[in-house]
N, C-alpha and C positions, 0 to 999 in steps of 0.2 A: 864788879860783877854785873853782867849785862842782864837787864830785865827781860822777861818773856813778853810782856804786853807793851806795845808802843802806841799810845793814843795820839790822834792828830785831828784838830778841828779843821774841816776842809775849807770853810768860808770864813771871812772876817767876822768881827763881832756884830756887824750890821747885816750880814748875809743870812741865808737860810741855815737852820741848824742841821749839821751833819757831823758826827764824830766817827772817824775811822780808827779801829783798833787792829793793828797788825800783830801777828804772832811770830816771834823770833824763831828762825830755823824751820818754820812751817809755811807751806804755800797756802796760807789761810788768813782771812781777815773777817771782821764783823763790822756792821754799821749800826750805830745808834742814831735813828732818825734818817729820813730820806727826802730832804729838801733838794735844792739844786746841787746836782753832782756833776755838772758839766766840766768842772776843772779836774775831776778825777780821771786818770788814764783808764783805758779799757782793761789794761793788765791788772790794775788795782781792783777794779770792779769785779772782774772775773775770779778773783781770789775769794770773793765774799761767799761764805757758807750760810750765814744767818743775818737777818735784818730785824731790828727791834724798833718799831715805830711808836712814838709816844702817843700820837693822835693824828687824825687825818685832815687837819687844816692844811691848806695848800702848801704853805712854806715848810711843812714837815713831811710832805708826801709826794710832791711834784716830780721827784726823781724816779718814781716807780717806772715810768715809761722807758727811760733810758736803760735802766737796769734790765727790764724785760727784753728790750731790743737786743742787748748784748748777749743775753743768755739763750736766746732762740737758736735752735739748731745745734746745741751743744749737749754733751752727755753730762748734765749737771742736775743736782737737786738743791733747790734754794728754799730755806725755811724763813718765813716772814711772820713775826709776832706783832700783835697790836691789840688795842683795847676793844671794848664792846662795839660791834658794828664793822670791824675790819673785813670780815668775810664778804659782807654786802658791798663794801667800798671797792674791794679788789675785783669782785665779779662785775661791778659797774665799769671798771677800767677795762677788763678783758672784753666786755660786751661792746666796747667802742671800736673794735677792730674786726676785720674779716679774716677768717682762718681757713679758707677753702683749700690752701695748698700745703699746710703744715703736716698733713697726714702722710705726705710723701718724704718727709725728712728722715734721713737714716739715723740721725742721732736723737736721743730721747732726753727732753728737758721736763723736769717735774717741779711744780711749785706747790709748796705745802703752807697753808695759811693757818695760823693758830691764834684764836681769839681769846683774850684773857678776861675773865670775870672774877668776882671777889673770891669765889671758892671752887671754881671749875674752869676748864678750858674747852673750847669747841674747835675742832680742826677739820679741814677739808683739803683733799689733794686735787690738783689740776694737772693734766698731762698734755703737753704740746701736741703729740700725735693724735690725741683725742679731741683736738680743737678747743682745749681748755673747757671742756664740758663741765657743767655743775651737777652732773648726774651722780657723782661720787657721794657716798653717805657722809653726813657730818658725824664725827666721833666725839663723844663727850667724855671727859675724864675729870676726876677730882684733882684739885691743884691747890698748893699753898703758895709760898713766895718764890720757890725755885722753879725757873722756867726750863733751863738747860743745865745738864751736868755732864761735862766733858771729863776726859781722863785726869786732867790736872787743874780744872777750873769749873766754877759754877756761875750761872747768871741768875740773879734774883730781880724781882720787880716789886714796885708798890704802886697802887692805884691812887692818884691824886685828883683833886678837884680843880678843874679849869673851866667850870661851868658845864663841862662834859668830862667824862673820865679821861685822864691823861696819865700815861705810864712813865715812871722813872725807873732807871735800871742801874744795876751794879754788877760788875764782873770781878770775881775774886779767885786768885790763884791759891790752891791748897797750900803749897810750899814751893819754893824755887830750888831747882837743882842746877847748880853751876858745875860744869865739867872742867876739870883741870887737864887741859890738853898736854901740858908738859909731862904730867904723870903717865898719860897714855903713851907718849913717845918713849919715856923711860922704861915702860913695861914691854916695849917691842910691839905695840899694837898700832893700828891705824884708825883714824877717825872714819866713821861710816854710819850706815843706817842702823847698826846695832846699838848706837847710843840712844836712838829714839826708843827702841825696845827696852833698853836698860832703864830709861826714865819712866816708861809706862809701868814697868815692874815695881818701881818705887811708889809711883802714884797710886797704883792699885792695892798697895799694902801687902805685896807678896812676902812670904816668909823669908826673913833675912838668911836663914840657913838653907834655903833652896838653891838649886844649881842654876847658874846662868851661863849660857854659851855665847861667847863672842864669835860672831861669824863675819869673816872678812871676805867680801865678795871678790871673786876672781883669784883669791889667794887662799884656798882651803888648807894649805899647809900652815897658815898662820892662825887658824881657828883654835880657840882655847876655851877651857871650862873653868869657871870660878864659882865660889860661894858668893851669893848676891850681896850679903852684908859686908863681907870683907872687900869685895870689889868697890862697893860704895865708899868705904873708908879710904880706899886708895885713890879714887879718881873723882869723887864728888864732894861738893860743899853744899850743905843744906841750909837754907835760910827761909824766913817767913815770906810768904807770897805777897804779890801786889793786890791792891784793891782799888778799882777805879769806878766812880759813880757819876751818873749823868742825870741831871734834873733840869727840866724845862717846863715852862707854861703851867704855872700852878699858883693858886691863891695862898696868901700868907694867913692861914687860919690855924687854930689850935690842933685840929685833926691832921692837917697836912704837915704841920711842924713836927708832930710826933712821928709820923710816918717817914719823913725825910731824915730826921736824926737817926732813927732806927736803921734805915737803909744805908746811909752814908757813914755811919759810925766808924771812926778811925780809918777812913779811906786814905790811901797814899795820894790820890789825886781826885779832886772833885771838879766836875764841869757843871756850872750852875748858871741859869739865866739871871740877868739883872736888867730887866727891860726899861725901868724908870729910875730917876733920881728920887730920893726920899722926899724931896719937896713936892713931888707929884704923886705921893702915896695914894691919894684919893683916886687918881686915874688908874693906878696899878690895881687897886682893889676892884674897881668897876670892870676892868678888863681881865681880872683873875691872873695877874702877873706879879712877879716879885720886883721890889726895888733893889738897888745896889746895896743899900744898907741891910735890908732883910737877907740878901744873899750872903753877905759877909758874916752876919750874925749866925745864920744857919751853919755856915762852914765852921765857925768857932764852936758852936754848940755840939756839932758832930765830931769835933776834935780831929779834923782832917789835917794832913801835913801840908798840902798845897791845894790851891784852887784857882780856877780860871773862870771868869765871867764872860758871858756871850749873850747873843740874842737881844741886842740893844734896840730900843725904839729909834726909828729914823728921825724923830724930833731932836735927837742929840747929835746929829751928824757933825763931825769935826769937834765933838766934845767928849770923845770916848775916855779921855784921861780923867774926867770928872767922875764918871761911873766907876772906873777902876780904882780911883783914889778913895771914893766913898766906901766901896766894898772892903778894901783893905783896912781902912780906918775902923770900920765896925768889927772886923775880925780881930785886929790888934787890940782894940779896947777890951774885948771880952776874953780873949785868950790869955791876956796878961794879968787878969784878975786873980 
C-alpha cells in the first residue's frame, strides 16, 4: 500500500533544516522550514502550496528569496505560516527589492502570510501586480492548534520555547484510501481523474448510499453510475492515515516536553533536532536546543514508530554516528521498558 505523504529532508544533518513533503498522485508539496533550498529543483519548489516556518533565524528562513524568485510572474498563490513577527520579517524581505516593473506582469502571484500566536492568527495578503504593497488589511482570527485542513489531511502546530517562539508542526492524514487498480480493470473501467473525485467523496464523509458517477474523459460511452458505498467496497481499501511530525530548535523544558509529546503522539515518522551530545547538555540548554539523548527520549515518550534526527551542531562534524547512536539508545531504553 503506497503512502500518500512522502517526506524528505533536503539537506544533510549538518545543513539548514528543510523538510519537503510530497503528495502522491498530486502536483503538490509542502515545506517545513525554509533554510537553504538550492539543492531543490525548480520543479519541486513550484509544486509548493504551503510553507511552514518554525522561526526566522537565518538557517530556517534564508530560502525565502529563491522561493520568491521562482514564483514571480506565475499564476500561483503561496501560503506561508510562521510565528509571531513573521509578517514584519516578510515585509522586510519584500522591502529589500525594487518592484517598478511587476505591475506589467500578465500572470498574478499572491503571497499570503499567516502569523501564529497562542490563541489567534494574523494574516495579510501581498500581490505581485500591486508591488507587494502592505496596504492590505491584517485579518485577525481565533485559532487553536489546527492551521490548515485539507480534504484528506490536517496540519497542526505547537508553539515551543527557543528563547523566542518556535513552531513545531504535524501533518496527519485522516485515513488512507488505496485504490485496487486490478478491480477497476475487472469492472471495465479506466483509471482517470474520477478517482480523485471518488476519494474526495470518501474524505468529505459523503453518504455511502449516495450516487457517484464515474466519468471517463473522451469516452462518454464508458461512463457509469454506482452507489458510493458499494463502489468503495469494490475498488478501495481503507487504512489508518499517516502522521508526520517536525520538531526543531526547542529547549528541553517541562512545558515544551508536554507540548511535543501531545503534538507528536503516535506519529508514524518524527523528524526531530538533536543539536548536541548529552555530554554537552549545558550548552544545549544555554542555546535552547535539544541533545540527541533528549530527542530519542521524546520520540519514545511520544510513542512514534520511526524517527530521524537532524540539525547537528558543526562541532560534531564527522561524528554524526555518535549523535545518531545516542538518540537511538535513549529511544530503545525507554520504549523497551
